[in-house]
C-alpha positions in Angstrom: 40.3 -29.4 -49.6 42.6 -27.1 -51.9 45.7 -27.2 -49.6 46.6 -29.4 -46.9 47.0 -27.8 -43.6 50.3 -28.9 -42.0 51.3 -29.2 -38.4 54.9 -30.0 -37.5 55.8 -31.6 -34.0 59.2 -31.2 -33.1 61.1 -27.7 -34.1 64.6 -29.1 -33.6 66.8 -29.8 -36.9 64.3 -31.2 -39.2 61.3 -29.3 -38.0 62.1 -26.1 -39.7 63.0 -27.9 -43.0 59.5 -29.5 -43.1 58.1 -26.1 -42.2 59.9 -24.4 -45.2 59.2 -27.3 -47.4 55.1 -27.0 -46.8 55.9 -23.1 -47.4 57.1 -23.5 -50.6 54.7 -26.1 -51.8 51.3 -24.9 -53.8 49.5 -27.8 -52.2 50.4 -27.2 -48.5 50.1 -24.8 -45.8 52.1 -24.6 -42.7 49.7 -23.8 -39.7 50.7 -25.2 -36.3 53.5 -26.1 -34.4 54.7 -28.0 -31.4 58.0 -28.7 -29.2 58.3 -29.6 -25.7 60.9 -26.6 -25.5 58.6 -23.5 -25.8 61.3 -21.5 -27.1 62.1 -23.4 -30.3 58.4 -23.6 -31.1 58.0 -19.9 -30.8 61.0 -19.4 -32.9 59.9 -21.6 -35.7 56.4 -20.3 -35.5 57.7 -16.7 -35.8 60.0 -17.7 -38.6 56.8 -18.9 -40.8 54.3 -16.4 -39.6 52.4 -19.3 -37.6 50.1 -18.4 -34.6 49.0 -21.9 -33.6 51.9 -23.0 -31.2 51.4 -26.1 -28.8 53.4 -27.3 -26.0 52.8 -31.1 -27.3 52.3 -33.2 -30.0 49.4 -34.7 -28.1 47.7 -31.2 -28.0 48.5 -30.6 -31.8 47.2 -33.7 -33.1 43.7 -32.5 -31.7 43.8 -29.3 -33.5 40.8 -29.3 -35.9 42.7 -26.8 -38.1 45.3 -29.1 -38.8 44.9 -31.9 -41.7 48.1 -33.5 -41.6 50.8 -33.8 -38.9 54.8 -34.1 -39.5 56.6 -36.0 -36.8 60.0 -34.7 -36.7 61.3 -36.0 -33.4 63.5 -39.2 -32.1 61.9 -42.4 -33.2 61.0 -43.6 -29.7 57.6 -41.8 -29.5 56.9 -41.5 -33.3 54.3 -44.7 -33.5 52.6 -43.6 -30.3 52.0 -40.2 -31.5 51.3 -41.3 -35.2 48.4 -43.7 -33.9 47.0 -40.7 -32.1 47.1 -38.7 -35.1 45.6 -41.4 -37.3 42.7 -41.6 -34.5 42.2 -38.2 -34.7 41.6 -38.5 -38.6 44.8 -36.8 -39.5 47.2 -37.7 -42.1 50.8 -38.3 -41.1 54.4 -37.7 -42.6 56.9 -39.1 -40.2 61.1 -38.7 -40.3 63.1 -41.6 -40.6 63.0 -44.4 -39.4 59.2 -44.5 -39.4 59.3 -46.6 -36.0 61.8 -48.7 -34.0 60.3 -52.1 -34.8 58.4 -53.9 -37.8 55.7 -54.6 -35.3 55.2 -50.7 -34.6 54.7 -50.3 -38.2 52.3 -53.1 -38.6 50.1 -51.3 -35.9 50.3 -48.1 -37.8 49.3 -50.2 -41.0 45.9 -51.5 -39.1 45.2 -48.2 -38.0 45.8 -46.3 -41.0 42.2 -46.6 -42.5 41.9 -44.2 -45.5 44.7 -41.5 -44.1 47.9 -41.2 -46.1 51.0 -42.0 -44.3 54.3 -41.5 -45.7 58.0 -41.8 -44.5 60.9 -39.4 -45.3 63.5 -42.2 -46.1 62.4 -41.5 -49.6 64.3 -38.3 -49.7 67.1 -39.2 -51.9 64.7 -40.6 -54.3 63.5 -37.0 -55.3 67.1 -36.2 -56.6 67.0 -35.8 -60.3 69.0 -38.7 -61.0 67.1 -41.3 -59.8 64.3 -40.9 -62.3 66.5 -41.4 -65.2 68.0 -44.6 -63.1 64.4 -46.1 -62.2 63.5 -45.5 -65.8 66.5 -47.7 -67.0 66.2 -50.5 -64.5 62.1 -50.7 -65.1 62.9 -51.1 -68.8 64.9 -54.4 -68.1 67.9 -52.7 -69.8 70.0 -54.3 -67.1 68.4 -58.0 -67.4 67.7 -60.1 -64.1 68.9 -58.3 -61.4 71.7 -60.2 -59.7 73.4 -58.0 -57.1 72.1 -54.5 -55.4 74.5 -53.0 -53.4 75.5 -49.9 -51.1 78.7 -49.1 -49.3 79.3 -45.8 -47.5 82.0 -45.5 -45.2 82.6 -41.9 -43.3 86.2 -41.7 -41.7 86.4 -40.2 -37.9 87.1 -36.7 -37.8 88.8 -34.7 -35.0 87.1 -35.0 -31.4 84.1 -32.6 -31.5 84.1 -29.3 -29.7 80.4 -29.6 -28.8 78.3 -32.9 -27.3 76.8 -35.2 -29.7 73.4 -35.7 -29.4 72.2 -38.7 -27.2 69.2 -40.0 -29.5 71.6 -40.6 -32.3 73.4 -43.7 -31.3 70.9 -44.9 -28.4 68.8 -48.0 -29.3 66.1 -46.9 -26.7 65.5 -43.4 -28.3 66.2 -44.4 -31.9 66.0 -48.1 -32.5 69.4 -48.3 -33.5 72.4 -46.1 -34.8 74.1 -45.7 -38.5 71.6 -48.2 -39.6 68.5 -46.2 -38.5 69.7 -42.9 -39.3 71.3 -43.4 -42.8 70.8 -46.9 -43.5 67.1 -46.8 -43.9 67.9 -44.1 -46.9 70.1 -46.7 -48.8 67.6 -49.3 -48.6 64.6 -47.0 -49.6 66.8 -45.7 -52.3 68.1 -49.3 -53.7 64.4 -50.8 -53.3 62.8 -47.8 -55.0 65.2 -47.8 -57.9 64.3 -51.5 -58.3 60.8 -50.8 -58.6 59.9 -52.1 -55.1 59.8 -55.6 -56.6 62.3 -57.2 -54.6 61.4 -59.3 -51.7 64.0 -60.0 -48.9 64.2 -63.0 -47.2 67.5 -64.0 -45.4 69.8 -61.8 -43.8 73.3 -62.4 -42.6 75.0 -59.8 -40.6 77.1 -58.2 -38.2 77.3 -55.0 -36.5 80.0 -53.2 -34.3 79.8 -50.0 -31.9 82.4 -47.3 -32.4 86.2 -48.2 -31.5 87.0 -47.8 -28.1 89.6 -45.3 -28.4 86.9 -43.0 -30.5 84.2 -43.2 -27.7 85.0 -39.4 -26.8 83.7 -38.7 -30.1 80.0 -39.9 -29.3 77.3 -39.0 -26.3 78.0 -40.8 -23.0 75.9 -44.0 -22.8 75.5 -44.4 -26.4 75.2 -48.3 -27.2 74.3 -48.5 -30.9 76.1 -49.6 -34.0 78.1 -47.2 -35.9 79.4 -49.8 -38.5 77.7 -52.8 -39.8 77.8 -55.0 -43.1 75.1 -57.3 -44.1 74.1 -59.9 -47.1 70.4 -60.2 -48.0 69.2 -62.5 -50.1 65.8 -62.0 -51.9 63.3 -64.1 -53.4 64.3 -65.2 -56.9 68.4 -65.2 -56.1 68.7 -61.2 -56.2 71.3 -60.2 -53.2 71.8 -56.9 -51.7 75.2 -56.2 -50.2 75.0 -53.6 -47.8 77.7 -51.9 -45.6 77.8 -48.5 -43.7 79.8 -46.8 -40.9 80.5 -43.6 -39.6 83.6 -42.6 -37.2 85.5 -44.9 -39.2 89.1 -46.0 -38.9 89.1 -45.9 -42.6 89.2 -43.6 -45.5 86.1 -42.2 -47.1 84.6 -44.8 -49.5 81.2 -44.6 -51.2 79.3 -46.6 -54.1 76.1 -47.8 -55.1 75.5 -50.0 -57.9 72.6 -52.5 -59.6 74.1 -55.5 -61.5 72.0 -57.6 -63.8 72.6 -60.3 -66.3 73.0 -58.0 -69.3 74.6 -54.7 -67.7 74.9 -52.8 -64.5 74.3 -49.3 -63.3 76.5 -47.1 -61.1 75.4 -44.1 -59.3 75.9 -42.1 -56.1 73.1 -41.6 -54.0 74.5 -38.5 -51.9 74.2 -34.9 -53.7 77.5 -33.6 -55.3 78.7 -31.5 -58.1 79.4 -33.1 -61.2 77.7 -36.7 -60.6 77.3 -39.0 -63.1 75.1 -42.0 -63.6 76.9 -44.9 -65.6 75.6 -47.6 -67.7 77.9 -50.6 -68.3 76.5 -52.7 -71.2 77.8 -55.9 -72.3 77.9 -57.7 -75.6 79.5 -60.6 -76.8 81.4 -58.9 -79.4 82.6 -55.9 -77.6 82.5 -56.9 -74.0 81.8 -53.9 -71.5 81.0 -50.9 -72.7 80.2 -47.7 -70.3 78.5 -44.7 -71.1 77.3 -41.9 -68.9 73.4 -41.6 -69.2 73.1 -38.4 -66.8 75.4 -36.0 -65.7 74.6 -32.9 -63.5 75.0 -31.1 -60.0 72.7 -32.3 -57.0 72.7 -30.2 -53.8 71.2 -31.2 -50.4 68.6 -28.4 -51.1 67.1 -30.7 -53.8 66.7 -33.3 -51.0 64.6 -31.1 -48.7 62.5 -29.8 -51.6 60.0 -32.0 -52.5 59.0 -34.7 -49.5 56.1 -32.5 -48.1 54.6 -31.6 -51.8 54.8 -35.4 -52.5 53.0 -35.9 -49.2 50.3 -33.0 -50.1 49.8 -34.4 -53.6 49.3 -37.9 -52.2 46.5 -36.4 -50.1 44.8 -34.3 -52.6 45.4 -36.9 -55.5 44.5 -39.8 -53.5 47.5 -41.5 -54.8 50.4 -43.5 -53.0 53.3 -41.3 -51.6 56.9 -42.1 -52.7 57.4 -44.2 -49.5 54.2 -45.5 -47.4 53.7 -47.8 -44.9 54.0 -51.1 -46.7 57.1 -49.9 -48.4 58.4 -48.7 -44.8 57.5 -52.0 -43.5 60.2 -53.7 -45.9 62.8 -51.3 -44.8 62.0 -51.8 -41.3 61.9 -55.4 -41.5 65.3 -55.6 -43.0 66.6 -53.1 -40.4 65.2 -55.3 -37.6 66.8 -58.6 -39.2 70.3 -56.9 -39.6 70.2 -56.1 -35.7 68.5 -59.5 -34.9 71.5 -61.6 -37.0 74.3 -59.5 -35.4 73.0 -60.0 -31.9 72.6 -63.9 -32.7 75.7 -64.5 -34.7 73.5 -66.4 -37.5 71.4 -65.8 -40.7 67.7 -64.6 -40.0 64.8 -65.2 -42.1 62.3 -62.3 -42.7 59.0 -64.0 -42.8 
């Protein structure tokens, strides 16, 4: 196999981006699409010169001309189709969240065999600054890690003119709200920068729905969280402080940081212009000294550039993708524990 023949299921928002990513990679080739809305499937196929168009994902995963499938549709049915794809001998790249529960991820792990399965929660770790940050942490420059934190609040804007998608804040369709839509990115990003060495154990969290006077901003029937805050204690004493919200009655605020015994690292996960990666070092004589160890511009096109290439390379080189099922399971376990802690009103242990 010189290139990986890719079939994409779901041609809405993310499906065409996966097709574009596959078309740009020298290791991948987009060969098939499927969507429950025929017009969307045909439009995507025409845009990328694809002649294999299927009416459903179940049909596409049986296509003998497809080596690997990309699942780019709401999370409710992803695990089911992933299991069918694996049973058909296909590799799988799934959108985030990888599933709606840790139990579904475990079933996928049991069914995986020798196939590569990757999750797109790794997107932001393909940005240029992350390699510099991960190298600094891996070198032990920060000392023993004490606190890893993410805080991102998005203020509420004006009432939208178009209806919001119903899956985005519906637990039955997506597992959860902002935690499942964006929180999985934060967790993958921070756990990845820490070398995937943190072992989360105890979670204390609270989650809230959208403020009552702002319900007109979301789809009717939405029942998932738009704001959550969590404290996650890991084996060895490292703590993850984790907060994210959208449609917030608050000003915009974002910060990602890793604090160790010898120093800390300040960074920004999301793309932007003039971004900086700042290392705060400490000495007995001089106290805290800050220096910029990376500076540059990053765009959302950087986020979408490499995930299919990484997936294809993992298949062809027989290596681990950026985020495989075992790493996805850690992210999912934390997400499940946050929801459980918020519902029960007490700390939850990850076993």
